[in-house]
C-alpha positions in Angstrom: -91.0 -68.4 -66.6 -90.1 -67.3 -63.1 -86.4 -69.1 -63.5 -85.8 -67.2 -66.6 -86.9 -63.9 -65.0 -84.6 -64.3 -61.9 -81.9 -65.3 -63.8 -82.2 -61.9 -65.9 -82.5 -60.4 -62.3 -79.3 -61.4 -61.0 -77.4 -60.9 -64.4 -78.5 -57.2 -64.3 -78.3 -56.8 -60.6 -74.6 -58.0 -60.5 -74.2 -55.6 -63.8 -75.6 -52.8 -62.1 -73.1 -53.5 -59.0 -70.2 -53.7 -61.3 -71.1 -50.6 -63.0 -71.5 -48.7 -59.8 -68.1 -49.1 -58.8 -66.3 -48.3 -61.8 -66.2 -44.6 -63.5 -69.2 -45.7 -65.9 -71.5 -45.4 -62.6 -74.0 -43.0 -64.5 -75.1 -45.9 -66.6 -75.7 -48.5 -63.8 -79.1 -47.0 -63.4 -80.2 -48.9 -66.6 -79.6 -52.3 -65.5 -80.7 -51.5 -61.9 -84.0 -50.5 -63.3 -84.0 -53.7 -65.3 -83.2 -55.8 -62.2 -86.1 -54.4 -60.3 -88.3 -54.9 -63.1 -87.3 -58.6 -63.4 -87.3 -59.0 -59.5 -91.0 -57.9 -59.1 -91.9 -59.9 -62.1 -90.6 -63.1 -60.3 -91.9 -62.2 -57.0 -95.5 -61.8 -58.8 -95.1 -65.2 -60.6 -93.9 -67.1 -57.2 -96.7 -65.5 -55.4 -99.2 -68.3 -56.3 -96.5 -71.0 -55.1 -94.9 -71.2 -51.5 -91.7 -71.3 -52.1 -88.4 -69.9 -50.9 -88.1 -66.3 -51.9 -84.4 -66.0 -50.6 -82.9 -65.6 -54.3 -85.5 -62.9 -55.2 -84.8 -60.8 -51.7 -80.8 -61.3 -52.9 -81.6 -59.7 -56.3 -83.1 -57.0 -54.5 -80.6 -56.7 -52.2 -77.8 -56.3 -54.4 -80.0 -54.1 -56.9 -80.3 -51.6 -53.6 -76.9 -51.8 -52.9 -76.0 -50.7 -56.5 -78.5 -47.9 -56.7 -77.3 -46.7 -53.2 -73.8 -46.6 -54.7 -74.6 -45.2 -57.9 -76.8 -42.4 -56.3 -74.2 -41.5 -53.8 -71.4 -41.2 -56.4 -73.5 -39.1 -58.7 -74.5 -36.8 -56.0 -71.0 -36.2 -54.4 -68.6 -36.6 -57.5 -67.3 -33.2 -58.7 -66.4 -33.1 -62.2 -63.0 -30.7 -62.0 -61.5 -29.3 -64.8 -57.9 -29.2 -65.1 -55.4 -26.6 -65.7 -57.0 -25.5 -69.4 -54.0 -23.3 -70.3 -51.3 -25.9 -70.5 -53.7 -27.6 -72.7 -54.0 -24.6 -74.9 -50.3 -23.9 -75.0 -49.9 -27.5 -76.2 -52.2 -27.3 -78.9 -50.4 -24.2 -79.8 -47.2 -26.0 -80.0 -48.2 -28.9 -81.9 -50.2 -26.6 -84.2 -47.0 -24.6 -84.9 -45.0 -27.7 -85.3 -47.7 -29.2 -88.2 -47.3 -25.7 -89.8 -43.7 -26.0 -89.9 -43.8 -29.9 -91.0 -46.2 -28.4 -93.9 -43.6 -25.8 -94.8 -40.5 -28.2 -95.0 -42.5 -30.7 -97.6 -41.7 -29.8 -101.1 -44.3 -30.6 -103.7 -43.3 -31.6 -107.1 -45.2 -30.1 -110.0 -47.2 -33.2 -111.3 -48.5 -33.0 -114.8 -51.8 -34.3 -115.1 -52.9 -35.4 -118.6 
């Protein structure tokens, strides 16, 4: 059981670290919290035995790095809105073009029986 929690801890901590450096950094909190839970469970299960705990410490280290990066990016990243006037003009232009296209299309009278 300890090995399963340790493997799950490694997987989720690495996933959290990968997500922390991508533009999807805000969802990195989910695998980071899961990695912490798996790390604590592994630590509790290995408390009885005097075994090497370097792998558990590595899971915690990777998770802390991922949490630090994610928190830093969450606090210091500004979401800036670009020039909305250009977007509005482009939308109006596309709308006018589509109206012109609709006017150019001739629909034949269809007899429905």
